[in-house]
C-alpha positions in Angstrom: 71.0 -57.9 30.5 73.2 -56.9 27.7 71.2 -54.6 25.5 71.6 -53.7 21.8 70.3 -50.1 21.5 69.3 -49.4 17.8 68.7 -45.7 17.5 70.3 -43.1 19.7 68.2 -40.1 19.3 66.2 -38.5 22.1 64.3 -41.7 22.9 67.4 -43.9 22.6 69.2 -41.7 25.1 66.2 -42.0 27.5 66.1 -45.8 27.0 69.8 -46.0 27.8 69.4 -44.0 31.0 66.5 -46.2 32.2 68.3 -49.4 31.3 71.4 -48.3 33.2 69.3 -47.3 36.2 67.9 -50.8 36.2 71.4 -52.3 36.3 71.5 -53.4 32.6 74.4 -52.9 30.3 74.3 -51.2 26.8 76.6 -53.6 24.9 75.9 -52.2 21.4 74.7 -48.7 20.4 73.9 -48.2 16.7 72.9 -44.9 15.1 73.1 -43.2 11.7 76.8 -42.8 11.9 77.7 -46.5 12.6 75.0 -48.5 10.8 77.6 -50.9 9.6 78.0 -52.2 13.2 74.5 -53.7 13.2 75.9 -57.1 12.3 74.9 -60.6 13.3 78.2 -61.0 15.2 77.6 -57.9 17.3 73.9 -58.6 17.9 74.7 -62.2 19.1 76.7 -60.7 21.9 73.5 -59.1 23.3 70.5 -60.6 25.2 67.9 -58.3 23.6 67.6 -55.4 21.3 65.6 -52.2 21.7 64.8 -50.4 18.4 63.7 -46.7 18.2 64.6 -45.4 14.8 62.4 -44.3 11.9 59.5 -45.6 9.7 62.0 -46.3 6.9 64.5 -48.4 8.8 62.4 -50.1 11.6 61.4 -53.3 9.7 64.8 -53.9 8.3 66.4 -53.5 11.8 63.9 -55.9 13.4 64.5 -58.5 10.7 68.3 -58.3 11.3 67.7 -59.0 15.0 65.4 -61.9 14.3 67.9 -63.3 11.9 70.6 -63.1 14.5 68.3 -64.9 17.0 67.9 -62.2 19.6 64.6 -60.9 21.0 63.7 -57.4 19.8 61.5 -54.6 21.2 60.4 -52.0 18.7 59.1 -48.5 19.5 59.3 -47.1 16.0 56.0 -46.0 14.4 54.8 -45.3 10.9 55.8 -48.6 9.4 52.7 -50.7 10.3 52.0 -51.8 6.7 54.9 -54.3 7.3 53.9 -55.4 10.8 52.1 -58.6 9.8 55.1 -59.7 7.6 57.5 -59.0 10.5 55.3 -61.0 12.8 55.1 -63.9 10.3 58.9 -63.9 10.0 59.2 -63.9 13.8 57.0 -67.0 14.0 58.9 -68.7 11.2 62.2 -68.1 12.9 60.8 -69.0 16.4 62.0 -65.7 17.6 60.6 -63.1 20.0 59.2 -59.7 19.0 57.5 -57.0 21.1 55.7 -54.1 19.5 53.7 -51.2 20.9 52.7 -47.9 19.4 53.3 -46.4 22.9 55.2 -48.0 25.8 53.9 -45.6 28.5 51.8 -47.5 31.2 49.7 -44.4 31.5 49.0 -44.3 27.8 48.0 -47.9 27.8 45.5 -47.3 30.6 44.2 -44.4 28.5 43.9 -46.7 25.4 41.7 -49.1 27.4 39.5 -46.3 28.8 39.1 -44.9 25.2 37.9 -48.3 23.9 35.4 -48.6 26.8 34.1 -45.0 26.3 33.6 -45.6 22.6 31.5 -48.6 23.3 29.4 -46.6 25.7 28.8 -43.8 23.2 26.8 -46.1 21.0 23.9 -45.6 23.5 24.6 -42.0 24.4 22.8 -40.2 21.6 24.1 -37.6 19.1 27.7 -37.2 20.0 30.2 -36.4 17.3 33.7 -38.0 17.9 37.0 -36.3 17.0 40.6 -36.6 18.0 43.7 -34.3 18.2 47.3 -35.3 18.7 50.2 -33.0 19.3 53.9 -33.9 19.2 57.3 -32.3 18.8 58.4 -31.0 15.4 61.0 -33.7 15.0 58.4 -36.5 14.9 58.5 -38.1 11.4 55.1 -39.7 11.1 51.5 -38.3 11.3 49.2 -39.3 12.8 51.1 -40.8 15.7 51.1 -44.5 16.2 49.1 -43.9 19.4 46.5 -41.9 17.5 46.2 -44.7 15.0 45.6 -47.2 17.8 43.0 -44.9 19.4 41.3 -44.4 16.1 41.2 -48.1 15.3 39.7 -48.9 18.7 37.0 -46.3 18.2 36.3 -47.7 14.7 35.8 -51.2 16.2 33.4 -50.0 18.8 31.4 -47.0 17.3 28.8 -48.3 14.9 28.3 -44.9 13.2 32.0 -44.7 12.0 33.0 -45.9 8.6 36.6 -44.6 8.5 39.0 -42.2 10.0 41.0 -39.5 8.2 44.1 -37.5 9.2 42.4 -34.1 8.8 39.4 -32.1 9.9 36.1 -33.4 8.7 32.4 -32.7 9.2 31.2 -35.9 7.6 29.0 -37.8 10.1 30.5 -41.3 9.7 34.1 -40.1 9.5 36.4 -39.8 12.5 38.7 -36.7 12.0 42.2 -37.1 13.5 44.0 -33.7 13.5 47.8 -33.8 13.9 49.7 -30.8 15.2 53.5 -30.4 15.5 54.9 -27.9 18.1 58.3 -27.5 19.6 59.0 -29.3 22.9 55.8 -31.3 23.1 56.4 -34.9 24.1 52.9 -36.1 23.2 49.3 -35.1 23.9 46.3 -37.1 22.7 42.7 -35.9 23.2 39.5 -37.6 22.2 36.4 -35.5 22.1 32.7 -36.3 21.9 30.5 -33.2 21.2 26.7 -32.8 21.1 24.5 -29.8 20.9 24.3 -29.6 24.7 27.8 -30.6 26.0 31.1 -32.3 25.2 33.2 -34.9 26.8 37.0 -35.0 26.5 39.5 -37.8 27.3 43.2 -36.7 27.3 46.6 -38.0 28.0 49.5 -35.6 28.3 53.1 -36.9 28.5 55.3 -34.6 30.7 58.5 -36.1 29.5 59.9 -39.2 27.7 60.8 -41.2 30.8 57.5 -43.2 30.9 58.0 -44.3 27.3 61.6 -45.3 27.9 60.8 -47.2 31.1 58.1 -49.2 29.4 60.5 -50.2 26.6 63.0 -51.5 29.2 60.3 -53.4 31.0 59.3 -54.9 27.7 62.9 -56.0 27.1 63.0 -57.6 30.5 59.7 -59.3 29.8 60.6 -60.7 26.4 63.9 -62.2 27.3 63.7 -66.0 27.1 60.3 -66.0 25.4 59.1 -67.0 21.9 56.4 -65.3 19.9 54.9 -61.9 19.3 53.9 -59.7 22.2 52.4 -56.3 23.1 51.6 -54.1 26.1 48.5 -56.3 27.0 51.0 -59.1 27.6 53.3 -57.0 29.7 50.5 -55.5 31.7 48.8 -58.8 32.4 45.5 -58.0 30.6 44.3 -56.2 33.7 
């Protein structure tokens, strides 16, 4: 495939390496210094776009790809208030759009276990849920997109919860999600259930960015030639 890579930070470089390792070609690379090259003419030379930028630019970049008629895979987080509008535009244009808060296969297994565990905890007695997520200091959004996905799943399953907040909290019906930023941390998410007698923890720790990058390239391979809006459940076959 000929890939348009939008965003060439740490994740963009990892995506490029994984794409090349899988015998794809990076036909267009756009970053902060050459934004003017993100044109319909340049995009139409590519088979698919992979977008990893920032919360402030993601939606606009996706719309440019959709307008140019090329499928787009987005890994940017922190812009979800525009997600439904982007999906609607994708459907109207009969385009192809793939979004995930996290492209790691391991993380997506973790997300499913988290949802199952939350459902089980309705019958487990007095356990207090909480969450902590730790990322590198360059991460622009907090909580992470993965933490939001985890929290929303817990909200949908745990009857006692009324909302989640991005801070510590002792309120019984509130899920506290604490965000920490430390140098060199790729991504750690920990869900904890604590009672008076014990506690249960469920964690995922990313050792490097390779898993995220590989998942994004797999998503690009998956979406080529398709029409509609997709996510990791589609890629992983709903197993």
